[in-house]
Backbone bond lengths (Angstrom), bond angles and torsions (degrees), N, CA, C in turn:
res aa  C-N    CA-C-N  psi(-1)  N-CA   C-N-CA  omega(-1)  CA-C   N-CA-C  phi
1 M - - - 1.463 - - 1.527 109.10 -
2 P 1.343 117.69 125.77 1.471 118.89 -178.85 1.507 111.38 -66.69
3 M 1.324 115.55 152.62 1.453 120.33 176.98 1.515 109.39 -66.42
4 E 1.310 116.17 141.64 1.451 121.55 -175.73 1.527 111.23 -78.90
5 T 1.322 114.85 158.81 1.454 121.03 174.00 1.524 108.66 -104.39
6 A 1.331 116.56 138.10 1.455 120.03 -179.91 1.520 109.56 -67.42
7 K 1.327 116.67 122.64 1.451 121.07 -178.52 1.521 110.07 -124.34
8 P 1.319 117.28 112.86 1.461 118.82 178.61 1.518 111.54 -67.08
9 S 1.295 116.23 149.94 1.451 121.09 178.87 1.523 110.07 -68.73
10 S 1.325 116.40 143.47 1.462 120.74 178.57 1.529 111.44 -81.05
11 S 1.346 116.50 -17.49 1.448 120.38 176.42 1.515 108.97 -101.77
12 A 1.295 117.69 164.29 1.462 122.91 177.63 1.523 110.98 56.82
13 P 1.325 117.80 157.25 1.471 120.50 177.80 1.525 111.07 -61.97
14 Q 1.319 116.37 144.76 1.455 120.59 179.85 1.520 110.61 -65.33
15 S 1.329 115.17 137.27 1.459 120.21 170.85 1.522 108.30 -83.77
16 T 1.309 116.16 143.93 1.461 120.38 175.01 1.524 108.78 -68.66
17 L 1.311 116.61 128.05 1.457 121.11 178.98 1.525 109.62 -76.06
18 V 1.326 115.83 148.91 1.457 121.71 177.44 1.526 108.54 -116.66
19 M 1.321 115.45 119.63 1.463 122.79 178.88 1.524 108.66 -99.61
20 G 1.323 116.53 119.42 1.452 121.37 179.98 1.516 111.97 -90.41
21 I 1.317 116.79 137.14 1.464 122.67 -174.72 1.523 110.86 -91.79
22 V 1.329 115.60 129.36 1.469 122.20 172.92 1.520 107.26 -123.61
23 N 1.324 117.16 106.09 1.470 122.04 -179.34 1.530 109.84 -96.07
24 V 1.321 115.39 109.83 1.465 120.26 177.27 1.530 106.79 -93.56
25 T 1.325 115.20 63.70 1.459 122.10 -173.16 1.531 110.08 -139.07
26 P 1.344 116.53 156.14 1.454 118.95 174.94 1.527 113.47 -91.02
27 D 1.359 117.75 -5.31 1.467 119.48 -167.21 1.521 115.05 -141.45
28 S 1.334 119.22 22.15 1.459 119.49 176.70 1.525 109.66 -65.80
29 F 1.329 116.12 151.95 1.472 119.60 -171.06 1.522 112.54 -64.95
30 S 1.335 117.50 -28.57 1.455 119.26 -172.95 1.521 113.98 -100.99
31 D 1.314 116.80 -45.53 1.465 119.77 -174.95 1.526 111.52 -133.58
32 G 1.324 115.89 30.51 1.455 120.62 -176.49 1.518 113.26 -52.68
33 G 1.323 116.36 124.05 1.448 121.62 176.37 1.514 114.87 94.27
34 R 1.328 118.61 -22.61 1.465 120.12 -175.44 1.526 111.87 -65.75
35 Y 1.351 116.36 -33.10 1.460 120.05 -175.64 1.537 111.48 -123.59
36 F 1.335 115.36 26.52 1.463 120.01 -179.41 1.516 110.91 -67.11
37 D 1.329 116.67 -36.24 1.459 120.87 176.14 1.535 108.89 -69.59
38 P 1.339 118.33 131.64 1.473 120.17 -176.70 1.526 113.56 -56.28
39 D 1.322 118.03 -39.26 1.465 119.79 -179.88 1.528 110.71 -64.86
40 K 1.337 116.85 -40.10 1.462 119.88 177.77 1.520 110.94 -67.83
41 A 1.328 116.45 -37.24 1.470 119.99 177.99 1.523 110.74 -64.00
42 L 1.325 116.51 -40.89 1.461 119.96 179.35 1.519 111.37 -67.16
43 A 1.335 116.18 -41.97 1.464 119.30 177.86 1.527 110.41 -61.61
44 H 1.324 116.17 -40.42 1.466 120.19 178.11 1.522 110.84 -65.32
45 A 1.333 117.72 -41.44 1.454 121.71 179.18 1.532 110.45 -59.08
46 H 1.319 116.75 -45.78 1.465 119.81 -179.32 1.534 111.27 -68.26
47 R 1.316 116.61 -32.41 1.463 119.71 176.75 1.530 110.43 -65.85
48 L 1.334 116.91 -41.64 1.464 120.09 178.26 1.524 111.40 -63.58
49 I 1.333 116.58 -36.78 1.464 119.86 177.22 1.524 109.88 -64.25
50 E 1.321 117.04 -43.14 1.463 121.06 178.26 1.527 111.23 -62.15
51 E 1.326 116.74 -31.88 1.469 120.88 179.82 1.521 112.49 -78.62
52 G 1.342 117.13 -8.97 1.461 119.88 175.41 1.509 116.51 115.80
53 A 1.334 118.99 11.59 1.466 120.74 179.24 1.534 110.09 -61.70
54 D 1.316 116.09 134.59 1.460 122.17 176.62 1.517 111.61 -89.32
55 I 1.329 116.01 -25.19 1.471 123.76 -178.83 1.518 106.52 -143.64
56 L 1.331 116.95 147.49 1.458 121.49 170.91 1.520 108.42 -109.46
57 D 1.333 116.56 134.64 1.464 121.62 177.31 1.527 107.98 -111.73
58 I 1.317 116.44 112.07 1.462 121.74 -175.41 1.522 108.87 -103.12
59 G 1.324 116.54 123.45 1.461 121.15 179.64 1.503 111.27 -128.58
60 A 1.339 116.86 147.81 1.466 121.09 -176.36 1.519 112.51 -126.86
61 E 1.345 116.96 12.43 1.461 120.58 174.81 1.516 108.78 -140.72
62 S 1.312 116.84 126.81 1.457 120.53 179.73 1.530 110.57 -65.89
63 T 1.338 115.57 138.16 1.463 120.45 176.87 1.526 111.55 -108.85
64 R 1.334 116.80 13.28 1.462 119.66 179.05 1.533 109.05 -66.98
65 P 1.335 118.17 152.67 1.466 120.84 178.39 1.525 111.24 -57.75
66 G 1.329 116.47 131.33 1.451 121.21 178.16 1.510 115.44 85.99
67 A 1.346 117.34 -2.38 1.464 119.68 -179.68 1.522 110.48 -67.85
68 E 1.323 116.01 144.20 1.460 121.05 178.13 1.529 109.29 -78.20
69 P 1.342 117.95 130.34 1.469 118.98 176.40 1.518 110.75 -67.42
70 V 1.319 115.84 152.71 1.459 120.54 176.09 1.521 108.64 -108.32
71 S 1.311 116.41 161.43 1.460 120.65 178.21 1.527 109.77 -74.03
72 P 1.337 117.41 157.78 1.464 119.43 175.99 1.526 111.63 -57.66
73 E 1.325 116.94 -35.23 1.465 120.46 -179.66 1.529 111.00 -65.90
74 E 1.345 116.18 -43.09 1.452 119.38 179.43 1.524 110.85 -69.19
75 E 1.314 117.35 -38.21 1.455 120.31 177.76 1.526 110.21 -58.42
76 W 1.332 116.41 -45.85 1.456 119.86 -178.97 1.535 111.94 -71.02
77 R 1.319 116.61 -33.92 1.466 119.59 177.81 1.527 110.21 -60.06
78 R 1.312 117.12 -36.91 1.464 121.26 178.59 1.523 111.67 -75.06
79 L 1.326 116.99 -39.49 1.456 121.23 -175.08 1.521 113.76 -76.37
80 E 1.317 116.71 -40.88 1.461 121.24 -167.70 1.527 113.99 -53.84
81 P 1.330 119.81 -51.41 1.475 117.51 -176.94 1.522 113.27 -63.47
82 V 1.311 116.98 -34.62 1.468 120.10 179.99 1.524 110.54 -70.10
83 L 1.328 116.45 -45.79 1.465 119.65 -179.17 1.522 111.53 -66.45
84 K 1.325 117.38 -40.49 1.461 119.61 179.61 1.526 111.09 -64.59
85 A 1.310 116.72 -38.35 1.458 120.01 179.99 1.525 111.66 -68.33
86 L 1.341 117.10 -33.57 1.451 121.21 -178.94 1.524 112.90 -83.55
87 A 1.342 116.80 -22.71 1.458 121.11 -168.45 1.526 113.29 -60.79
88 N 1.317 117.75 -33.06 1.460 119.70 -172.05 1.514 114.33 -82.80
89 D 1.325 117.72 -28.62 1.460 117.43 -171.72 1.520 114.85 -143.19
90 C 1.320 117.69 19.72 1.463 119.02 -179.52 1.525 109.63 -71.61
91 P 1.345 118.37 125.88 1.467 120.42 -177.00 1.528 114.59 -80.20
92 V 1.335 117.35 -5.57 1.458 120.37 178.87 1.527 109.24 -127.33
93 P 1.331 117.65 159.95 1.462 120.39 178.83 1.529 111.51 -64.47
94 I 1.328 114.76 153.17 1.460 121.87 179.25 1.522 109.76 -112.55
95 S 1.324 114.93 134.79 1.458 123.12 172.48 1.524 108.01 -112.46
96 V 1.326 117.00 142.38 1.458 120.92 173.49 1.515 108.60 -113.77
97 D 1.325 114.27 126.74 1.458 123.14 -178.08 1.525 108.15 -89.96
98 T 1.341 116.27 97.55 1.460 120.79 -179.33 1.520 109.86 -153.37
99 Y 1.332 115.65 153.27 1.463 120.05 173.80 1.519 111.59 -113.05
100 R 1.328 116.83 7.14 1.454 121.99 -176.78 1.524 111.13 -101.89
101 A 1.333 116.30 130.24 1.458 121.16 -179.50 1.521 111.76 -63.02
102 K 1.322 117.63 -40.13 1.469 120.53 -177.75 1.526 110.61 -64.29
103 T 1.320 116.77 -43.70 1.461 120.36 177.95 1.518 110.69 -64.62
104 A 1.323 116.62 -42.59 1.466 120.56 178.59 1.521 110.70 -59.93
105 A 1.330 116.76 -44.04 1.462 120.52 -178.94 1.524 111.23 -60.92
106 R 1.328 116.40 -43.23 1.462 119.97 179.27 1.527 111.11 -64.67
107 A 1.327 116.07 -41.36 1.456 119.72 179.62 1.529 111.10 -66.69
108 L 1.317 116.65 -39.75 1.458 120.55 -179.88 1.524 111.18 -64.40
109 E 1.314 117.61 -32.19 1.467 121.16 176.81 1.528 110.98 -62.58
110 L 1.335 116.64 -26.53 1.455 120.80 178.61 1.531 112.24 -88.60
111 G 1.325 116.06 -0.95 1.468 119.93 173.34 1.502 116.51 93.50
112 V 1.342 118.87 21.27 1.463 118.71 179.23 1.532 109.88 -66.45
113 S 1.327 115.07 155.67 1.464 120.83 -172.70 1.514 114.39 -98.89
114 F 1.350 117.15 -20.23 1.465 121.48 -177.39 1.524 110.10 -137.96
115 I 1.333 115.76 142.34 1.458 122.32 165.91 1.527 106.42 -112.55
116 N 1.331 115.56 119.05 1.458 123.11 -175.50 1.525 108.17 -106.89
117 D 1.325 116.89 103.36 1.465 122.97 -169.60 1.529 110.81 -109.16
118 I 1.339 116.30 107.94 1.470 119.71 -176.96 1.524 112.87 -69.21
119 W 1.328 117.59 -12.15 1.461 119.72 178.65 1.532 113.33 -107.49
120 G 1.315 116.84 4.66 1.460 119.61 174.32 1.513 114.59 53.45
121 G 1.321 117.00 36.07 1.459 120.86 178.52 1.514 114.54 82.70
122 L 1.320 118.94 -0.43 1.463 121.00 -179.24 1.529 111.97 -78.76
123 A 1.337 117.23 -32.89 1.463 119.94 -179.01 1.515 111.51 -76.94
124 D 1.323 117.70 -36.23 1.461 122.82 -179.08 1.521 107.67 -147.73
125 P 1.345 117.87 90.76 1.464 120.68 -175.30 1.522 114.32 -58.04
126 D 1.338 118.09 -24.03 1.457 120.15 -179.34 1.522 112.45 -63.82
127 I 1.330 117.49 -18.94 1.459 119.55 -179.31 1.524 111.06 -63.45
128 L 1.323 117.09 -28.72 1.459 120.39 178.45 1.527 110.51 -66.58
129 R 1.331 116.73 -46.54 1.464 120.44 179.19 1.520 111.23 -65.13
130 V 1.338 115.79 -43.29 1.463 120.45 -179.24 1.531 110.62 -58.71
131 T 1.331 116.51 -44.73 1.461 119.36 -179.61 1.525 110.61 -70.69
132 A 1.329 116.43 -37.65 1.470 119.74 179.47 1.519 111.65 -59.65
133 D 1.333 116.87 -32.50 1.461 121.54 -178.15 1.524 112.76 -81.72
134 S 1.319 117.18 5.69 1.463 122.36 -179.22 1.531 109.16 -119.60
135 P 1.328 117.39 173.06 1.471 118.90 174.36 1.519 113.60 -87.06
136 A 1.331 118.04 6.17 1.463 121.65 -173.88 1.522 111.87 -79.71
137 T 1.327 114.58 161.48 1.466 122.81 174.50 1.526 108.60 -91.58
138 Y 1.325 115.71 138.90 1.467 121.58 178.37 1.517 109.00 -103.57
139 I 1.330 115.70 129.63 1.474 120.83 177.19 1.526 108.07 -104.63
140 W 1.326 115.16 107.69 1.468 122.48 178.61 1.517 108.52 -86.05
141 M 1.332 116.75 126.52 1.455 119.56 177.42 1.515 111.55 -115.30
142 H 1.330 116.48 141.19 1.457 120.87 176.33 1.522 110.06 -74.99
143 N 1.324 114.61 131.87 1.462 121.28 179.32 1.518 108.21 -156.73
144 R 1.298 117.29 155.31 1.462 122.75 176.40 1.518 108.16 -159.75
145 Q 1.333 115.83 159.70 1.465 120.78 -176.21 1.521 112.25 -66.60
146 Q 1.327 117.14 -38.62 1.462 122.40 -178.30 1.525 109.99 -133.79
147 P 1.327 117.69 146.98 1.473 119.48 176.52 1.525 110.89 -62.86
148 P 1.323 117.62 150.66 1.466 120.05 173.55 1.523 110.48 -61.41
149 E 1.319 116.15 146.57 1.464 119.65 178.68 1.516 111.70 -73.84
150 A 1.329 116.53 -26.02 1.473 121.03 179.89 1.518 108.42 -157.91
151 N 1.340 115.14 167.37 1.471 121.32 175.82 1.530 111.92 53.32
152 G 1.328 115.94 47.35 1.459 120.51 -174.09 1.516 114.25 -56.48
153 F 1.336 117.94 -43.26 1.463 118.78 -177.77 1.519 111.17 -70.73
154 S 1.316 117.69 -35.90 1.468 120.31 176.69 1.526 110.46 -63.20
155 V 1.326 116.16 -40.49 1.472 120.27 177.15 1.526 110.01 -63.62
156 L 1.328 116.56 -44.74 1.455 120.33 178.12 1.520 111.39 -56.27
157 M 1.306 117.57 -46.37 1.459 121.13 -178.48 1.533 111.40 -66.18
158 A 1.333 116.09 -44.34 1.469 119.48 -178.71 1.521 111.05 -65.44
159 E 1.318 117.23 -42.35 1.459 120.15 -179.08 1.518 111.69 -72.68
160 T 1.321 117.71 -28.75 1.465 120.07 173.62 1.525 110.24 -66.36
161 E 1.319 116.38 -45.63 1.461 119.64 179.75 1.523 111.18 -62.47
162 A 1.343 116.66 -38.16 1.467 120.18 177.04 1.525 110.27 -66.82
163 G 1.338 117.19 -39.88 1.455 120.84 178.29 1.518 112.42 -64.62
164 V 1.319 116.88 -40.23 1.459 120.58 176.75 1.521 110.33 -60.90
165 R 1.329 117.25 -42.53 1.468 120.16 178.98 1.524 111.28 -60.81
166 R 1.348 116.53 -42.55 1.468 119.16 178.69 1.524 111.33 -61.86
167 C 1.320 116.33 -40.05 1.461 120.14 179.36 1.529 110.87 -63.37
168 L 1.310 116.37 -46.78 1.464 120.01 -178.90 1.519 111.26 -65.97
169 E 1.331 116.57 -39.87 1.474 119.91 178.72 1.523 111.51 -65.87
170 A 1.339 117.21 -27.22 1.463 121.06 177.92 1.521 112.26 -79.33
171 G 1.328 116.67 -7.58 1.458 120.15 175.99 1.519 115.16 105.45
172 I 1.321 117.93 4.06 1.462 119.81 177.43 1.529 108.05 -74.49
173 P 1.316 118.41 121.33 1.472 119.88 -179.25 1.524 111.31 -67.18
174 E 1.314 116.04 149.59 1.463 120.46 179.91 1.518 112.23 -53.80
175 E 1.339 116.90 -38.48 1.461 119.90 -176.11 1.526 113.19 -74.84
176 R 1.340 117.07 -4.81 1.464 120.45 177.30 1.521 111.46 -119.49
177 L 1.327 115.39 32.69 1.460 120.58 179.84 1.517 110.46 -127.81
178 W 1.327 115.66 126.02 1.456 123.14 171.04 1.525 107.79 -115.29
179 I 1.334 116.18 160.57 1.461 120.41 177.46 1.524 109.59 -129.90
180 D 1.329 115.52 157.68 1.467 122.37 -175.62 1.528 107.03 -141.40
181 P 1.345 118.90 126.63 1.464 119.85 -178.45 1.516 114.34 -70.40
182 G 1.319 118.37 -6.41 1.465 120.78 174.35 1.520 113.54 67.82
183 I 1.315 116.96 49.34 1.467 119.99 177.29 1.536 108.53 -60.58
184 G 1.345 115.14 128.12 1.452 119.92 -179.58 1.513 114.89 92.06
185 F 1.319 117.43 -0.41 1.462 121.30 -178.28 1.530 110.12 -123.53
186 G 1.329 117.16 122.02 1.457 121.55 174.90 1.510 114.01 61.83
187 K 1.338 116.93 32.61 1.460 121.32 -178.69 1.525 109.46 -143.70
188 T 1.309 116.12 149.98 1.457 120.21 171.79 1.527 108.98 -75.48
189 H 1.318 115.76 170.06 1.461 119.89 177.57 1.525 110.93 -57.91
190 E 1.320 116.78 -46.45 1.470 119.62 -179.89 1.516 111.56 -65.51
191 Q 1.326 117.75 -36.28 1.467 120.20 177.99 1.517 111.57 -66.58
192 N 1.339 117.39 -35.60 1.462 120.23 174.35 1.522 110.97 -62.99
193 L 1.335 117.08 -44.89 1.454 120.68 179.43 1.534 111.16 -63.26
194 T 1.322 116.03 -40.15 1.465 119.80 178.81 1.517 111.18 -64.56
195 A 1.327 116.61 -41.87 1.469 120.04 178.03 1.523 110.59 -60.31
196 L 1.330 116.92 -39.02 1.462 120.10 177.47 1.530 111.01 -67.47
197 R 1.326 116.35 -40.80 1.462 119.74 -179.96 1.519 111.58 -64.07
198 R 1.347 116.44 -31.64 1.462 120.30 -174.38 1.533 112.18 -107.11
199 L 1.328 115.92 28.88 1.463 120.51 -178.72 1.523 112.93 -58.32
200 R 1.325 117.07 -35.88 1.468 118.07 -178.83 1.527 110.80 -61.22
201 E 1.328 116.57 -39.14 1.463 119.74 176.61 1.520 110.38 -63.88
202 Y 1.336 116.18 -38.57 1.469 118.88 179.28 1.532 110.44 -65.64
203 C 1.315 116.52 -40.18 1.459 119.66 178.54 1.529 111.67 -63.77
204 N 1.318 116.28 -26.26 1.461 120.06 -180.00 1.524 113.55 -73.48
205 V 1.327 117.73 -4.46 1.473 119.94 172.96 1.524 109.26 -58.49
206 G 1.339 116.84 -31.31 1.457 119.18 170.83 1.511 115.88 112.89
207 Y 1.316 117.82 4.75 1.463 122.09 178.14 1.528 109.12 -119.52
208 P 1.336 117.64 152.05 1.468 118.92 176.38 1.523 110.33 -55.30
209 V 1.320 116.23 136.68 1.459 121.95 -176.06 1.528 110.33 -108.25
210 L 1.328 115.60 130.12 1.458 122.78 170.34 1.522 107.71 -99.39
211 L 1.321 116.43 130.24 1.460 121.27 179.01 1.523 109.36 -114.36
212 G 1.331 116.36 123.52 1.453 121.39 178.61 1.514 111.47 -121.01
213 T 1.325 116.49 103.37 1.464 121.10 -179.43 1.524 111.91 -125.92
214 S 1.302 117.80 -0.25 1.466 122.43 -167.23 1.530 113.03 -57.06
215 R 1.337 115.76 117.28 1.459 123.83 174.77 1.534 113.19 59.33
216 K 1.303 118.50 18.01 1.456 120.82 -172.23 1.525 112.77 -76.71
217 R 1.327 114.58 168.63 1.460 121.69 -176.32 1.515 112.12 -61.22
218 V 1.332 118.16 -30.88 1.460 119.39 178.86 1.525 110.47 -60.31
219 V 1.326 116.68 -34.71 1.470 120.79 175.63 1.528 109.94 -72.90
220 G 1.325 116.10 -46.12 1.455 120.53 -178.21 1.513 113.21 -61.69
221 L 1.341 117.04 -42.07 1.456 120.33 179.74 1.520 111.74 -69.66
222 T 1.313 116.60 -38.29 1.460 120.38 -178.66 1.519 111.27 -65.88
223 L 1.316 116.56 -42.73 1.467 121.63 -174.38 1.520 113.33 -102.23
224 D 1.340 116.70 -3.48 1.460 121.90 -177.35 1.525 110.48 55.09
225 L 1.349 114.56 56.44 1.461 120.73 -176.61 1.522 110.87 -130.88
226 P 1.342 117.42 147.53 1.461 120.73 175.04 1.525 110.97 -73.37
227 V 1.322 115.89 169.59 1.464 121.69 -174.54 1.521 112.47 -54.35
228 N 1.321 117.13 -41.37 1.472 119.88 -174.58 1.522 114.33 -79.02
229 E 1.340 117.67 6.42 1.457 120.47 178.34 1.529 111.96 -125.89
230 R 1.305 117.64 28.82 1.462 121.34 -172.92 1.528 113.71 -107.77
231 L 1.327 118.12 14.77 1.459 119.73 -176.72 1.528 111.92 -62.96
232 E 1.323 117.21 -50.17 1.472 119.76 -176.20 1.526 111.17 -61.84
233 G 1.326 116.48 -42.88 1.460 119.38 178.14 1.512 111.60 -62.96
234 T 1.334 116.52 -39.88 1.463 120.33 176.72 1.518 110.68 -61.69
235 L 1.338 117.05 -45.26 1.461 120.32 -178.57 1.528 111.47 -63.02
236 A 1.327 117.40 -32.92 1.466 119.74 176.40 1.526 110.24 -61.87
237 T 1.328 116.68 -41.61 1.473 119.21 179.18 1.521 111.18 -70.49
238 V 1.326 116.97 -33.32 1.466 120.52 176.58 1.529 110.13 -62.73
239 V 1.313 117.01 -46.02 1.469 120.94 179.36 1.524 110.32 -60.81
240 L 1.333 117.11 -42.36 1.468 119.90 175.92 1.525 110.61 -59.62
241 G 1.333 116.06 -41.29 1.451 120.25 179.59 1.518 113.00 -64.09
242 V 1.324 116.48 -45.37 1.457 120.34 178.17 1.527 110.23 -59.90
243 A 1.325 116.73 -45.88 1.465 120.94 179.72 1.523 111.85 -62.37
244 A 1.325 116.71 -32.04 1.463 120.90 -179.25 1.521 112.73 -80.11
245 G 1.327 116.95 -19.33 1.462 119.62 177.78 1.505 115.65 105.36
246 V 1.341 119.05 21.12 1.462 118.86 177.56 1.523 109.52 -65.23
247 R 1.308 116.35 152.20 1.471 120.98 -178.63 1.509 112.24 -83.90
248 C 1.348 116.55 -30.21 1.458 119.76 -172.36 1.522 109.00 -154.84
249 V 1.344 115.87 147.30 1.455 121.27 173.99 1.530 108.31 -120.89
250 R 1.323 115.58 137.77 1.471 122.07 -177.19 1.520 107.92 -104.86
251 V 1.351 116.97 118.94 1.455 120.17 -169.97 1.525 112.55 -143.13
252 H 1.347 114.43 160.91 1.458 121.37 170.96 1.524 110.86 -86.37
253 D 1.333 116.63 -39.76 1.466 122.44 -172.85 1.524 109.79 -97.26
254 V 1.316 115.85 86.71 1.463 120.67 -170.10 1.517 112.81 -70.06
255 Q 1.316 117.80 -49.65 1.466 119.61 -174.24 1.522 112.45 -58.23
256 A 1.318 117.14 -48.77 1.459 120.59 179.75 1.523 111.10 -63.19
257 T 1.325 116.67 -37.30 1.466 120.70 -179.58 1.509 111.83 -67.72
258 V 1.332 116.92 -43.09 1.467 120.14 177.85 1.520 110.09 -57.87
259 R 1.327 117.10 -44.64 1.464 120.81 -179.96 1.520 111.66 -63.55
260 A 1.332 116.67 -41.98 1.462 120.33 178.86 1.523 111.06 -64.39
261 C 1.336 116.79 -40.72 1.469 120.65 179.09 1.523 111.13 -63.69
262 R 1.344 116.59 -47.83 1.465 119.37 -177.07 1.525 111.55 -64.34
263 M 1.335 117.11 -37.48 1.466 119.32 179.28 1.526 110.32 -68.04
264 T 1.315 116.61 -42.83 1.465 120.28 178.91 1.511 111.08 -61.43
265 E 1.337 115.94 -43.59 1.472 120.06 -179.86 1.524 111.29 -64.70
266 A 1.330 117.03 -37.86 1.461 119.87 178.87 1.519 111.04 -59.44
267 V 1.321 115.89 -41.57 1.457 119.99 178.75 1.524 110.80 -68.98
268 L 1.323 116.39 -45.53 1.465 120.30 -177.19 1.530 112.19 -63.59
269 H 1.329 116.80 -32.38 1.451 120.40 -173.96 1.531 113.08 -99.82
270 A 1.322 116.83 2.87 1.467 119.47 178.83 1.522 110.38 -64.83
271 E 1.325 116.45 139.44 1.450 121.11 179.99 1.534 109.61 -76.24
272 L 1.318 114.56 143.02 1.473 120.01 178.44 1.524 110.38 -69.91
């Protein structure tokens, strides 16, 4: 049975989707090593589904600052058993977190529904064509080698618009394109906070927005807290995202996030 695609209801206001993170890595900043074993990763994936995840995001290379890159072969060696095990009976869509065209192509052959690219096609431009030739949705994320020296939000908007053009020119249909402001990537602490404050403007670009803030340094620096104590700060950013109109939030703590999203939506949609 092919993996399903997330389809919002045509009636009633859209609920914000919750994407649960499964890191099949030994060195991710938050849960590195806990789910490196394929059986543990699968058990974690099913637990996230039980907690209410609408999508699973499977990644096999840490994107934390200073992390050592892995080879495409090693990335696929980590991903393959988990994706194959999920491919036949996963009740929610699967996203693969990769910036490599070869890895994306292999994952797409197994029927994944999303390619989540933290480099927005800049690291491997072929990933745009590979995804365009599939029925999957491509998630373009804003990223850059160094933060802008000034006008950070203007740069974010301009580079997002340029990234969208590259995606469309590569053949990705508008209805299969999401965007992500890349909180924590290529931005200063203040630029991250500004991007969060101006999320509604970012959502007005016109494509579904994925927001990823879970346990990130922007939360840790703001509250002076270690990774394992950042839930409340993360939930604050999730609520801001829901209020701004993001389509999906990418998180480690699914159950708490689902509850925060539903409560926020209840307030936002209450009749006067």
